MDAnalysis code that builds the backbone (N, CA, C; Angstrom):
import MDAnalysis as mda
import numpy as np

u = mda.Universe.empty(492, n_residues=164, atom_resindex=np.repeat(np.arange(164), 3), trajectory=True)
u.add_TopologyAttr("name", ["N", "CA", "C"] * 164)
u.add_TopologyAttr("resid", np.arange(1, 165))
u.add_TopologyAttr("resname", ["UNK", "UNK", "UNK", "UNK", "UNK", "UNK", "UNK", "UNK", "UNK", "UNK", "UNK", "UNK", "UNK", "UNK", "UNK", "UNK", "UNK", "UNK", "UNK", "UNK", "UNK", "UNK", "UNK", "UNK", "UNK", "UNK", "UNK", "UNK", "UNK", "UNK", "UNK", "UNK", "UNK", "UNK", "UNK", "UNK", "UNK", "UNK", "UNK", "UNK", "UNK", "UNK", "UNK", "UNK", "UNK", "UNK", "UNK", "UNK", "UNK", "UNK", "UNK", "UNK", "UNK", "UNK", "UNK", "UNK", "UNK", "UNK", "UNK", "UNK", "UNK", "UNK", "UNK", "UNK", "UNK", "UNK", "UNK", "UNK", "UNK", "UNK", "UNK", "UNK", "UNK", "UNK", "UNK", "UNK", "UNK", "UNK", "UNK", "UNK", "UNK", "UNK", "UNK", "UNK", "UNK", "UNK", "UNK", "UNK", "UNK", "UNK", "UNK", "UNK", "UNK", "UNK", "UNK", "UNK", "UNK", "UNK", "UNK", "UNK", "UNK", "UNK", "UNK", "UNK", "UNK", "UNK", "UNK", "UNK", "UNK", "UNK", "UNK", "UNK", "UNK", "UNK", "UNK", "UNK", "UNK", "UNK", "UNK", "UNK", "UNK", "UNK", "UNK", "UNK", "UNK", "UNK", "UNK", "UNK", "UNK", "UNK", "UNK", "UNK", "UNK", "UNK", "UNK", "UNK", "UNK", "UNK", "UNK", "UNK", "UNK", "UNK", "UNK", "UNK", "UNK", "UNK", "UNK", "UNK", "UNK", "UNK", "UNK", "UNK", "UNK", "UNK", "UNK", "UNK", "UNK", "UNK", "UNK", "UNK", "UNK", "UNK", "UNK", "UNK"])
u.atoms.positions = np.array([
    [70.559, 76.396, 119.145],
    [71.520, 77.452, 119.432],
    [70.758, 78.634, 120.018],
    [71.332, 79.275, 121.040],
    [70.642, 80.389, 121.690],
    [70.728, 81.665, 120.855],
    [69.862, 82.605, 121.180],
    [69.763, 83.838, 120.388],
    [71.019, 84.690, 120.498],
    [71.741, 84.605, 121.604],
    [72.969, 85.389, 121.755],
    [74.040, 84.894, 120.777],
    [74.200, 83.583, 120.660],
    [75.171, 83.007, 119.719],
    [74.779, 83.351, 118.287],
    [73.494, 83.265, 118.020],
    [72.987, 83.596, 116.686],
    [73.309, 85.051, 116.339],
    [73.087, 85.948, 117.287],
    [73.380, 87.371, 117.098],
    [74.875, 87.588, 116.856],
    [75.715, 86.866, 117.588],
    [77.162, 86.997, 117.417],
    [77.594, 86.519, 116.028],
    [77.005, 85.444, 115.553],
    [77.301, 84.958, 114.202],
    [76.929, 86.028, 113.177],
    [75.753, 86.598, 113.325],
    [75.301, 87.640, 112.392],
    [76.225, 88.849, 112.422],
    [76.652, 89.260, 113.611],
    [77.547, 90.416, 113.719],
    [78.881, 90.143, 113.028],
    [79.419, 88.944, 113.215],
    [80.685, 88.603, 112.566],
    [80.545, 88.597, 111.047],
    [79.482, 88.004, 110.543],
    [79.276, 87.950, 109.095],
    [79.001, 89.326, 108.507],
    [78.320, 90.168, 109.259],
    [78.041, 91.511, 108.771],
    [79.330, 92.308, 108.617],
    [80.277, 92.099, 109.519],
    [81.555, 92.810, 109.439],
    [82.473, 92.223, 108.382],
    [82.420, 90.894, 108.194],
    [83.302, 90.235, 107.239],
    [82.623, 88.991, 106.691],
    [81.989, 89.134, 105.537],
    [81.250, 88.019, 104.934],
    [82.173, 86.913, 104.440],
    [83.482, 87.166, 104.401],
    [84.428, 86.148, 103.962],
    [84.807, 85.170, 105.065],
    [84.376, 85.441, 106.290],
    [84.704, 84.528, 107.385],
    [84.136, 83.145, 107.103],
    [84.952, 82.143, 107.301],
    [84.510, 80.773, 107.100],
    [83.830, 80.240, 108.353],
    [83.109, 79.167, 108.174],
    [82.397, 78.535, 109.290],
    [83.378, 78.096, 110.374],
    [84.528, 77.551, 109.974],
    [85.538, 77.137, 110.949],
    [86.024, 78.319, 111.781],
    [86.243, 79.468, 111.116],
    [86.711, 80.663, 111.816],
    [85.661, 81.162, 112.806],
    [84.415, 81.194, 112.360],
    [83.334, 81.668, 113.232],
    [83.202, 80.755, 114.447],
    [83.227, 79.460, 114.211],
    [83.112, 78.501, 115.308],
    [84.252, 78.688, 116.307],
    [85.464, 78.883, 115.815],
    [86.622, 79.076, 116.698],
    [86.510, 80.384, 117.475],
    [86.088, 81.449, 116.795],
    [85.985, 82.761, 117.449],
    [84.945, 82.765, 118.561],
    [83.877, 82.004, 118.358],
    [82.780, 81.999, 119.330],
    [82.796, 80.763, 120.225],
    [83.789, 79.916, 120.033],
    [83.920, 78.679, 120.807],
    [82.646, 77.830, 120.695],
    [82.227, 77.599, 119.432],
    [81.041, 76.802, 119.145],
    [81.416, 75.628, 118.257],
    [80.560, 74.635, 118.206],
    [80.749, 73.482, 117.354],
    [80.576, 73.882, 115.888],
    [81.469, 73.403, 115.030],
    [81.444, 73.763, 113.609],
    [80.118, 73.377, 112.961],
    [79.623, 72.202, 113.224],
    [78.366, 71.761, 112.615],
    [77.175, 72.573, 113.109],
    [77.216, 72.996, 114.371],
    [76.144, 73.854, 114.895],
    [76.133, 75.199, 114.166],
    [77.326, 75.745, 113.934],
    [77.430, 77.029, 113.219],
    [76.950, 76.861, 111.785],
    [77.391, 75.801, 111.121],
    [76.969, 75.544, 109.736],
    [75.448, 75.433, 109.647],
    [74.866, 74.661, 110.544],
    [73.422, 74.458, 110.567],
    [72.676, 75.765, 110.828],
    [73.190, 76.545, 111.754],
    [72.532, 77.818, 112.101],
    [72.576, 78.794, 110.935],
    [73.724, 78.878, 110.272],
    [73.842, 79.780, 109.116],
    [72.910, 79.322, 107.992],
    [72.857, 78.043, 107.722],
    [71.949, 77.526, 106.687],
    [70.497, 77.850, 107.016],
    [70.136, 77.712, 108.282],
    [68.755, 78.013, 108.684],
    [68.455, 79.502, 108.526],
    [69.427, 80.353, 108.900],
    [69.215, 81.803, 108.766],
    [69.129, 82.207, 107.301],
    [69.815, 81.495, 106.421],
    [69.686, 81.755, 104.985],
    [68.297, 81.337, 104.505],
    [67.822, 80.173, 104.943],
    [66.476, 79.712, 104.561],
    [65.394, 80.654, 105.072],
    [65.585, 81.177, 106.304],
    [64.605, 82.087, 106.913],
    [64.719, 83.511, 106.382],
    [65.651, 83.715, 105.472],
    [65.884, 85.029, 104.853],
    [66.312, 86.084, 105.889],
    [66.979, 85.613, 106.947],
    [67.622, 86.527, 107.897],
    [68.942, 86.967, 107.282],
    [69.694, 86.012, 106.744],
    [70.878, 86.319, 105.933],
    [70.390, 86.338, 104.495],
    [70.416, 87.521, 103.895],
    [69.818, 87.695, 102.566],
    [70.836, 87.631, 101.432],
    [72.110, 87.667, 101.758],
    [73.142, 87.631, 100.729],
    [74.483, 88.004, 101.325],
    [75.505, 87.897, 100.505],
    [76.869, 88.225, 100.912],
    [77.437, 89.179, 99.867],
    [78.053, 90.267, 100.345],
    [78.515, 91.293, 99.417],
    [79.942, 91.736, 99.731],
    [80.630, 92.140, 98.681],
    [81.916, 92.813, 98.847],
    [81.622, 94.310, 98.911],
    [82.231, 94.995, 99.832],
    [82.059, 96.442, 99.939],
    [83.197, 97.101, 99.176],
    [82.861, 97.861, 98.152],
    [83.857, 98.437, 97.251],
    [83.808, 99.955, 97.321],
    [84.966, 100.558, 97.440],
    [85.080, 102.010, 97.411],
    [85.266, 102.421, 95.951],
    [84.158, 102.661, 95.270],
    [84.194, 102.978, 93.845],
    [84.905, 104.288, 93.556],
    [85.037, 105.149, 94.570],
    [85.736, 106.418, 94.369],
    [87.221, 106.198, 94.067],
    [87.748, 105.039, 94.392],
    [89.164, 104.735, 94.150],
    [89.363, 104.036, 92.811],
    [88.319, 103.932, 92.028],
    [88.417, 103.296, 90.716],
    [88.231, 104.354, 89.635],
    [88.286, 103.933, 88.399],
    [88.087, 104.844, 87.266],
    [86.605, 105.085, 86.979],
    [85.727, 104.376, 87.687],
    [84.283, 104.497, 87.467],
    [83.815, 105.919, 87.764],
    [83.100, 106.516, 86.835],
    [82.670, 107.900, 86.994],
    [81.190, 108.033, 87.338],
    [80.541, 106.928, 87.579],
    [79.120, 106.981, 87.897],
    [78.937, 107.454, 89.330],
    [77.746, 107.954, 89.630],
    [77.471, 108.573, 90.926],
    [76.291, 107.890, 91.618],
    [76.048, 108.324, 92.848],
    [74.911, 107.822, 93.624],
    [73.932, 108.959, 93.855],
    [72.669, 108.603, 94.033],
    [71.638, 109.596, 94.295],
    [70.665, 109.062, 95.331],
    [70.168, 109.967, 96.167],
    [69.076, 109.663, 97.091],
    [67.873, 110.443, 96.594],
    [66.786, 109.754, 96.400],
    [65.585, 110.394, 95.878],
    [64.490, 110.234, 96.924],
    [63.972, 111.363, 97.385],
    [62.884, 111.347, 98.368],
    [61.565, 111.445, 97.621],
    [60.591, 110.679, 98.077],
    [59.282, 110.655, 97.426],
    [58.176, 110.953, 98.426],
    [57.276, 111.834, 98.045],
    [56.012, 111.990, 98.766],
    [54.987, 111.228, 97.948],
    [54.214, 110.396, 98.636],
    [53.236, 109.583, 97.914],
    [51.866, 109.703, 98.566],
    [50.873, 109.298, 97.812],
    [49.495, 109.253, 98.258],
    [49.062, 107.790, 98.275],
    [49.185, 107.102, 99.412],
    [48.829, 105.682, 99.414],
    [47.332, 105.479, 99.201],
    [46.975, 104.420, 98.481],
    [45.573, 104.111, 98.244],
    [44.979, 103.420, 99.461],
    [43.732, 103.703, 99.737],
    [43.044, 103.090, 100.877],
    [43.058, 101.571, 100.756],
    [43.438, 100.930, 101.847],
    [43.463, 99.472, 101.896],
    [44.707, 98.839, 101.304],
    [45.505, 99.620, 100.597],
    [46.706, 99.067, 99.973],
    [47.969, 99.591, 100.634],
    [47.904, 100.759, 101.245],
    [49.019, 101.306, 102.003],
    [50.272, 101.543, 101.186],
    [51.387, 101.584, 101.897],
    [52.673, 101.884, 101.277],
    [53.295, 100.668, 100.598],
    [52.937, 99.484, 101.031],
    [53.575, 98.291, 100.492],
    [53.362, 98.142, 98.990],
    [52.194, 98.456, 98.512],
    [51.889, 98.330, 97.080],
    [52.749, 99.302, 96.260],
    [52.923, 100.521, 96.778],
    [53.759, 101.504, 96.080],
    [55.216, 101.059, 96.126],
    [55.646, 100.590, 97.296],
    [57.025, 100.117, 97.436],
    [57.313, 99.001, 96.437],
    [56.359, 98.113, 96.264],
    [56.544, 96.996, 95.335],
    [56.760, 97.498, 93.912],
    [56.041, 98.532, 93.522],
    [56.231, 99.103, 92.186],
    [57.648, 99.648, 92.039],
    [58.139, 100.274, 93.100],
    [59.435, 100.948, 93.030],
    [60.596, 99.966, 93.132],
    [60.557, 99.032, 94.068],
    [61.723, 98.160, 94.238],
    [61.889, 97.160, 93.105],
    [60.900, 97.044, 92.224],
    [61.026, 96.169, 91.057],
    [61.983, 96.743, 90.006],
    [62.200, 98.066, 90.034],
    [63.093, 98.673, 89.055],
    [64.532, 98.233, 89.323],
    [65.248, 97.755, 88.314],
    [66.624, 97.289, 88.540],
    [67.578, 98.402, 88.980],
    [67.258, 99.639, 88.692],
    [68.116, 100.761, 89.074],
    [68.139, 100.999, 90.587],
    [67.091, 100.548, 91.274],
    [66.947, 100.822, 92.704],
    [67.881, 99.923, 93.508],
    [68.818, 100.556, 94.192],
    [69.745, 99.837, 95.070],
    [69.076, 99.553, 96.408],
    [68.411, 100.579, 96.969],
    [67.743, 100.453, 98.264],
    [66.467, 101.285, 98.246],
    [65.514, 100.876, 99.059],
    [64.249, 101.598, 99.202],
    [63.824, 101.523, 100.658],
    [63.540, 102.682, 101.239],
    [63.160, 102.756, 102.648],
    [61.875, 103.549, 102.812],
    [60.978, 103.057, 103.659],
    [59.817, 103.824, 104.103],
    [60.306, 104.682, 105.253],
    [60.014, 105.976, 105.207],
    [60.598, 106.924, 106.150],
    [59.518, 107.676, 106.936],
    [59.931, 108.202, 108.077],
    [59.102, 109.171, 108.779],
    [59.600, 110.551, 108.367],
    [58.821, 111.574, 108.635],
    [59.257, 112.930, 108.310],
    [58.519, 113.491, 107.115],
    [59.185, 114.395, 106.423],
    [58.566, 115.135, 105.322],
    [58.323, 114.319, 104.069],
    [59.071, 113.256, 103.879],
    [58.901, 112.398, 102.709],
    [58.579, 110.986, 103.165],
    [57.918, 110.237, 102.300],
    [57.485, 108.889, 102.655],
    [58.530, 107.817, 102.343],
    [59.206, 107.965, 101.217],
    [60.195, 106.972, 100.795],
    [61.522, 107.646, 100.485],
    [62.592, 106.894, 100.691],
    [63.905, 107.267, 100.177],
    [64.347, 106.139, 99.254],
    [64.675, 106.506, 98.031],
    [65.164, 105.578, 97.020],
    [66.643, 105.875, 96.832],
    [67.464, 104.831, 96.821],
    [68.895, 105.031, 96.605],
    [69.284, 104.367, 95.299],
    [69.920, 105.161, 94.449],
    [70.480, 104.664, 93.194],
    [71.992, 104.749, 93.318],
    [72.681, 103.728, 92.869],
    [74.153, 103.744, 92.886],
    [74.672, 103.436, 91.502],
    [75.826, 104.028, 91.202],
    [76.514, 103.765, 89.947],
    [75.642, 104.077, 88.739],
    [75.236, 105.328, 88.649],
    [74.441, 105.789, 87.514],
    [75.007, 107.125, 87.040],
    [74.745, 107.455, 85.799],
    [75.138, 108.772, 85.296],
    [74.036, 109.773, 85.647],
    [74.348, 111.037, 85.538],
    [73.332, 112.075, 85.793],
    [72.156, 111.893, 84.839],
    [72.447, 111.566, 83.607],
    [71.391, 111.378, 82.610],
    [70.493, 110.195, 82.999],
    [71.096, 109.098, 83.463],
    [70.323, 107.940, 83.878],
    [69.449, 108.257, 85.092],
    [69.987, 109.028, 86.027],
    [69.208, 109.415, 87.210],
    [68.028, 110.282, 86.801],
    [68.296, 111.282, 85.968],
    [67.227, 112.172, 85.505],
    [66.151, 111.393, 84.764],
    [66.562, 110.488, 83.909],
    [65.607, 109.680, 83.153],
    [64.790, 108.786, 84.082],
    [65.449, 108.174, 85.064],
    [64.756, 107.309, 86.004],
    [63.687, 108.079, 86.776],
    [64.047, 109.257, 87.277],
    [63.097, 110.058, 88.060],
    [61.933, 110.505, 87.184],
    [62.237, 111.026, 86.008],
    [61.165, 111.597, 85.177],
    [60.308, 110.549, 84.460],
    [60.902, 109.442, 84.039],
    [60.120, 108.492, 83.252],
    [59.626, 107.277, 84.031],
    [60.174, 107.043, 85.237],
    [59.744, 105.869, 85.991],
    [59.111, 106.222, 87.333],
    [59.735, 107.120, 88.089],
    [59.177, 107.439, 89.411],
    [58.044, 108.454, 89.345],
    [58.289, 109.555, 88.666],
    [57.312, 110.646, 88.653],
    [55.995, 110.255, 87.992],
    [56.010, 109.231, 87.166],
    [54.786, 108.844, 86.455],
    [53.930, 107.842, 87.242],
    [54.416, 107.380, 88.378],
    [53.603, 106.494, 89.219],
    [52.469, 107.334, 89.803],
    [51.235, 106.873, 89.639],
    [50.054, 107.650, 90.026],
    [50.112, 108.168, 91.458],
    [50.602, 107.365, 92.387],
    [50.583, 107.736, 93.800],
    [51.693, 108.726, 94.185],
    [52.679, 108.936, 93.308],
    [53.790, 109.845, 93.627],
    [53.335, 111.290, 93.464],
    [53.441, 112.043, 94.567],
    [53.074, 113.460, 94.553],
    [54.246, 114.338, 94.167],
    [55.433, 114.043, 94.740],
    [56.605, 114.855, 94.434],
    [57.879, 114.070, 94.717],
    [58.965, 114.562, 94.130],
    [60.275, 113.956, 94.332],
    [61.288, 115.036, 94.673],
    [62.328, 114.661, 95.371],
    [63.474, 115.541, 95.625],
    [64.711, 114.664, 95.460],
    [65.571, 115.036, 94.510],
    [66.745, 114.237, 94.195],
    [67.989, 114.899, 94.761],
    [68.788, 114.106, 95.455],
    [70.041, 114.572, 96.050],
    [71.178, 113.725, 95.492],
    [72.208, 114.386, 95.001],
    [73.377, 113.697, 94.451],
    [74.428, 113.575, 95.550],
    [75.008, 112.400, 95.690],
    [76.067, 112.190, 96.676],
    [77.348, 112.769, 96.098],
    [77.907, 113.751, 96.795],
    [79.133, 114.398, 96.335],
    [80.382, 113.680, 96.833],
    [80.339, 113.190, 98.051],
    [81.479, 112.454, 98.612],
    [80.949, 111.492, 99.663],
    [81.582, 110.338, 99.752],
    [81.237, 109.354, 100.784],
    [82.425, 109.262, 101.732],
    [82.175, 109.458, 102.996],
    [83.227, 109.385, 104.003],
    [83.156, 108.087, 104.797],
    [81.953, 107.606, 105.007],
    [81.744, 106.378, 105.753],
    [80.485, 105.716, 105.197],
    [80.567, 104.409, 105.008],
    [79.431, 103.679, 104.450],
    [79.466, 102.265, 105.020],
    [78.314, 101.734, 105.372],
    [78.216, 100.400, 105.959],
    [79.149, 100.244, 107.165],
    [79.328, 101.329, 107.910],
    [80.153, 101.289, 109.108],
    [81.643, 101.343, 108.837],
    [82.026, 101.482, 107.582],
    [83.443, 101.504, 107.227],
    [83.864, 102.881, 106.739],
    [84.992, 103.354, 107.238],
    [85.548, 104.636, 106.814],
    [86.127, 104.487, 105.417],
    [85.826, 105.431, 104.556],
    [86.353, 105.424, 103.199],
    [87.503, 106.411, 103.047],
    [87.846, 107.078, 104.136],
    [88.897, 108.082, 104.122],
    [90.213, 107.411, 104.487],
    [91.220, 107.634, 103.668],
    [92.546, 107.100, 103.983],
    [93.165, 107.987, 105.055],
    [93.550, 107.395, 106.185],
    [94.131, 108.216, 107.251],
    [95.404, 108.893, 106.768],
    [95.564, 110.152, 107.159],
    [96.750, 110.912, 106.770],
    [97.884, 110.558, 107.718],
    [99.063, 110.370, 107.147],
    [100.238, 110.082, 107.966],
    [100.793, 111.392, 108.496],
    [101.206, 111.364, 109.733],
    [101.829, 112.527, 110.348],
    [103.258, 112.625, 109.827],
    [103.547, 113.649, 109.025],
    [104.836, 113.808, 108.398],
    [105.826, 114.579, 109.282],
    [105.408, 114.938, 110.483],
    [106.309, 115.701, 111.352],
    [107.442, 114.804, 111.857],
    [108.571, 115.409, 112.019],
    [109.736, 114.679, 112.500],
    [109.686, 114.623, 114.017],
    [109.982, 113.454, 114.574],
    [109.990, 113.289, 116.016],
    [111.334, 113.795, 116.555],
    [111.272, 114.663, 117.540],
    [112.486, 115.197, 118.165],
    [112.510, 114.712, 119.608],
    [113.568, 114.006, 119.951],
    [113.722, 113.476, 121.293],
    [114.782, 114.297, 122.020],
    [114.463, 114.834, 123.217],
    [115.479, 115.647, 123.919],
    [116.632, 114.830, 124.427],
])
């Protein structure tokens, strides 16, 4: 299968992980077995790493919050950032971890935690890592768009239409 078809399969799955192989094959005018084989190979190659439901937790009774934590670190010679990243992404609280350019080296994302859990995580797990120089914690107050999806319910225009 060519790289363009492969890219199209990935784009479709990224937008809707519930799409079936038959649907993808029909949408892209490809053979069902070719699509099945390609998806299986991309899963083995860890190109497709998992399938997730995207949930707007703000519409539920859940009161937990999200936090972005920026870290400045001092990488050890010969070990670089990967060794520090490995220490951090092993924590079950970590939803995402990114190596960044700019004023901070890493951004850690925690989701669905209480303020107390976030504070405890930063003070007892992140700040005590030898290579961590400083942290800056930001609490997410509102999410408007995430994973390319709008979380805002469009407002209906309540004005009455007047036709001359």
